[in-house]
C-alpha positions in Angstrom: 133.8 91.2 70.7 130.8 92.0 72.9 131.0 95.0 75.1 129.3 93.0 78.1 128.5 89.5 79.0 125.6 89.0 81.3 125.2 85.8 83.2 121.8 85.0 84.4 118.5 85.3 82.6 116.4 86.1 85.5 114.8 89.7 85.9 117.9 91.5 86.8 120.0 90.0 84.1 117.2 90.6 81.4 116.5 94.0 82.4 120.2 95.1 82.6 120.7 93.6 79.2 117.7 95.6 77.9 119.0 98.9 79.4 122.5 98.3 77.8 121.3 97.3 74.4 119.0 100.4 74.4 122.2 102.5 74.9 123.9 100.9 71.9 126.0 98.2 73.8 126.6 94.8 72.4 125.6 92.2 74.8 126.0 88.5 75.2 123.4 86.9 77.6 124.2 83.5 79.1 122.3 81.1 81.3 122.9 77.4 81.2 119.5 76.7 82.9 117.4 78.8 80.5 115.2 81.7 80.7 113.6 82.6 84.0 114.9 79.3 85.5 115.1 80.5 89.1 112.5 82.5 91.2 112.0 84.9 88.2 110.0 82.1 86.7 107.3 82.5 89.4 103.7 83.4 89.1 102.9 86.3 91.6 104.4 89.5 90.3 103.2 92.0 93.0 104.9 95.5 92.3 103.8 97.0 95.7 105.6 99.9 97.5 107.1 100.0 101.0 105.1 101.9 103.4 105.6 105.8 103.1 107.4 106.3 106.6 110.8 106.2 107.9 111.9 107.1 104.5 115.3 105.9 103.3 117.4 105.2 100.2 115.9 101.8 99.6 112.3 103.2 99.7 113.2 106.3 97.5 114.9 103.9 95.0 111.8 101.6 94.8 109.5 104.7 94.4 111.6 105.7 91.3 111.5 102.3 89.9 107.8 101.8 90.3 107.3 105.1 88.6 109.5 104.0 85.7 107.7 100.7 85.2 104.9 101.7 83.0 107.1 103.1 80.2 109.7 100.4 80.8 107.2 97.6 80.2 105.3 99.4 77.4 108.7 99.8 75.5 109.5 96.1 76.0 106.0 95.0 74.8 106.0 97.3 71.7 109.5 95.8 70.7 108.9 92.2 71.5 105.1 92.1 70.5 104.5 90.2 73.7 102.7 91.0 76.7 104.3 91.3 80.2 101.0 91.3 81.9 101.8 94.8 83.5 99.0 96.9 84.9 99.0 99.6 87.6 95.5 98.9 89.2 96.4 99.8 92.8 96.0 97.7 95.9 93.6 97.1 98.8 94.6 96.2 102.3 92.1 95.6 105.1 92.5 97.6 108.3 92.3 95.3 111.3 91.8 97.6 114.2 92.0 101.1 115.6 95.8 100.9 116.0 96.2 100.0 112.3 93.7 102.8 111.3 95.9 105.4 113.1 98.9 104.0 111.3 97.1 104.2 108.0 96.2 107.8 108.7 99.8 108.7 109.3 100.9 106.9 106.2 98.4 108.8 104.1 100.0 112.0 105.2 103.5 110.5 104.5 102.5 109.4 101.0 101.1 113.0 100.2 104.5 114.3 101.1 106.8 111.7 99.7 104.9 110.3 96.7 103.5 113.8 95.7 101.1 113.8 92.8 102.3 110.5 91.4 100.2 108.3 93.6 97.9 108.3 96.7 97.7 106.3 99.8 94.0 106.7 101.1 91.5 105.1 103.4 88.3 104.0 101.8 85.1 102.4 103.1 84.6 98.7 102.3 81.7 97.5 100.5 79.9 94.4 99.6 81.5 94.1 96.2 82.9 90.6 95.7 86.5 91.8 95.1 86.7 93.8 98.3 88.5 91.9 101.1 87.0 91.3 104.4 88.0 94.2 106.9 87.3 94.1 110.6 86.9 97.9 110.8 85.0 98.1 107.4 87.7 100.3 106.0 90.6 99.5 103.6 93.8 101.1 102.5 93.9 101.9 98.8 97.1 102.9 97.2 97.3 103.8 93.6 101.1 103.2 93.3 101.0 99.3 93.3 101.0 97.5 90.0 101.5 94.0 89.0 102.8 91.9 86.0 103.1 88.2 85.2 106.7 87.2 86.0 106.9 84.4 83.3 105.3 86.6 80.7 107.4 89.5 81.6 110.6 87.5 81.3 109.5 86.1 77.9 108.6 89.8 76.8 112.1 91.0 77.7 113.8 87.9 76.0 111.7 88.7 72.9 112.7 92.4 72.9 116.3 91.5 73.3 116.1 89.0 70.4 114.6 91.7 68.1 117.8 93.7 69.0 120.1 90.6 68.1 120.6 89.2 71.7 119.8 85.5 72.0 120.2 83.5 75.1 123.2 81.2 75.2 124.1 78.4 77.5 127.8 79.1 77.8 130.4 81.6 76.9 134.1 82.4 77.8 134.9 85.0 80.4 136.3 87.7 78.1 135.6 91.3 78.8 133.2 92.9 81.2 131.1 90.4 83.1 127.8 91.0 84.9 126.8 88.3 87.3 123.0 88.1 88.0 122.9 84.6 89.1 120.6 84.5 92.1 120.9 82.2 94.9 124.0 80.3 93.3 125.6 83.7 93.0 125.0 84.5 96.6 126.5 81.2 97.8 129.5 81.7 95.6 130.2 85.1 97.0 129.9 83.8 100.5 132.4 81.1 100.0 135.2 83.7 99.4 134.3 86.0 102.4 134.2 85.5 106.2 130.5 86.1 106.5 127.3 85.2 104.6 126.6 87.5 101.7 123.0 86.2 101.6 120.9 83.1 101.2 117.9 81.6 99.4 114.5 81.8 100.9 111.8 79.4 99.6 108.4 80.6 98.4 105.3 78.8 97.5 102.4 80.2 95.4 99.4 79.1 93.4 97.4 80.1 90.3 93.7 80.1 90.5 91.2 80.1 87.6 89.2 83.2 88.3 88.9 86.3 86.1 89.2 89.5 88.1 91.4 91.2 85.5 91.6 95.1 85.9 90.8 94.8 89.7 93.2 96.1 92.4 95.6 93.5 93.9 94.8 92.6 97.5 97.3 92.1 100.4 95.4 90.5 103.3 96.7 88.6 106.3 100.2 88.4 104.8 99.1 87.1 101.5 99.3 88.8 98.0 96.3 88.2 95.7 97.2 89.2 92.2 94.4 89.4 89.4 96.5 88.7 86.3 95.5 90.1 82.9 95.1 86.5 81.5 92.1 85.8 83.7 93.9 84.1 86.4 94.6 85.0 90.1 97.9 84.3 91.7 98.1 83.6 95.5 101.4 84.0 97.3 103.6 83.3 99.2 105.4 81.6 102.0 108.9 82.7 103.3 110.7 79.5 104.2 114.4 79.6 105.4 114.5 75.8 106.1 113.4 73.4 103.5 114.3 70.1 102.0 113.1 70.4 98.4 113.1 73.9 97.0 110.7 72.9 94.1 108.0 71.0 96.3 104.7 72.5 97.5 103.2 71.3 100.6 100.7 72.2 103.4 102.1 75.5 103.8 100.8 76.5 100.3 97.4 74.9 101.4 97.3 77.5 104.2 98.1 80.4 101.9 95.3 79.4 99.6 92.8 79.1 102.4 93.8 82.4 103.7 93.2 83.9 100.4 89.8 82.2 99.9 88.8 83.5 103.4 89.9 87.0 102.7 88.1 87.2 99.2 84.9 85.1 99.1 84.9 85.4 95.3 87.8 82.9 95.3 86.0 80.3 97.4 85.4 77.9 94.6 88.0 79.1 92.1 90.0 75.9 91.1 93.8 75.8 91.6 95.4 75.2 88.2 99.0 75.6 89.2 101.1 75.1 92.4 104.6 76.7 92.3 107.7 76.7 94.6 111.2 78.3 94.1 113.9 79.8 96.0 114.5 83.6 96.1 117.8 85.3 96.5 118.0 87.5 99.6 121.3 89.5 100.3 122.4 90.0 103.8 121.3 93.7 103.8 117.9 92.6 102.3 118.4 95.3 99.7 119.4 94.5 96.1 123.2 93.9 96.0 124.8 96.1 93.1 128.1 97.1 91.8 131.6 95.9 91.3 132.7 92.4 92.4 135.4 92.9 94.9 139.0 91.8 93.8 137.6 91.0 90.2 138.3 93.8 87.7 135.6 94.4 85.2 133.2 92.0 87.0 129.9 93.3 88.3 127.1 92.0 90.5 123.3 92.4 90.5 121.6 90.1 93.0 119.3 90.0 95.9 116.1 90.8 94.3 114.2 88.7 96.8 110.5 89.6 96.9 110.9 93.0 95.1 113.1 92.1 92.2 110.5 92.9 89.5 109.5 96.1 91.2 113.1 97.2 91.4 114.2 96.0 87.9 113.7 99.2 85.9 115.8 101.3 88.2 118.4 98.5 88.8 118.9 98.2 85.2 119.4 102.0 84.7 122.0 102.3 87.4 123.9 99.3 86.5 124.0 100.5 82.8 125.3 103.8 84.1 128.1 102.0 86.1 129.1 99.5 83.4 128.9 101.5 80.2 129.6 105.0 81.5 131.5 104.5 84.7 129.0 106.7 86.5 128.1 105.3 90.0 124.7 106.2 91.2 124.1 103.1 93.4 122.5 104.2 96.7 123.7 103.6 100.2 123.0 100.1 101.4 122.8 98.6 97.9 126.5 98.1 97.3 128.1 94.7 97.2 130.6 96.1 99.8 127.6 96.9 102.2 127.2 93.2 102.6 130.8 92.4 103.5 
């Protein structure tokens, strides 16, 4: 008999399976739709921190997770023999005006206090280098905490590491023993059906992949758009946030606008051809934080959902606290992250 059945082969399900297997648990991984079939099969993969101000449990949790990421993905890559595309190369953000400059200066002080020696949030002068985004003030924020990975490669690397440990992805399995549900938007909808208020919903995102080799350069966040230089010689551009949509997998003019914004911000991308357009729906919990813990009224059933835009960045820490809870009965889930916080 398995110690745990995990339902959902997106980033939360895969990461929790990996953490549990590393602690000696026997795991069954189940997903009828296949590996990374939901939003975890996207192409952007920005692992970027929240601003270092108005500190709260969500930001502290994310900081811990981002600092865990390098060792987490190194171990996955070593066991699987596959690349996750992880690199901690920092991030540039243009500073639009004097007000934004004052905010950046305050956040620089906040990062020094809250991030300590782990990373820096600093203001740097722009240059004529072709990878520097255009900045109205001529200055940029450069943080050294931001990292990125390739979501599809990361999921494949996790699946490969699990396979080396004897865990293969199944399409179905009976509900015997402890069950973890990491089923994304479908899981949020199922939870909402049994409660008087919505537990969350899906938010559509669109992104594109461009043929441009900027590997090793910092990622860029400009005019609301993430620009990610993947290690395979492509650049990902994303993304939209759409609450109303007809076709969750269809790209349209909204993505054209995102691409145009990225090209304007980084002239080096002006002629880079688009090689892939992607759309998918990301699970956002009602609290907007990851939703973790026991499934109310269902003994030995657990939930890990609501990664939304930060699922990959939160995954190493989510995996650790869920393994603590399921395997050891130790509850280290922070305030605001519990399933009951969404009721």
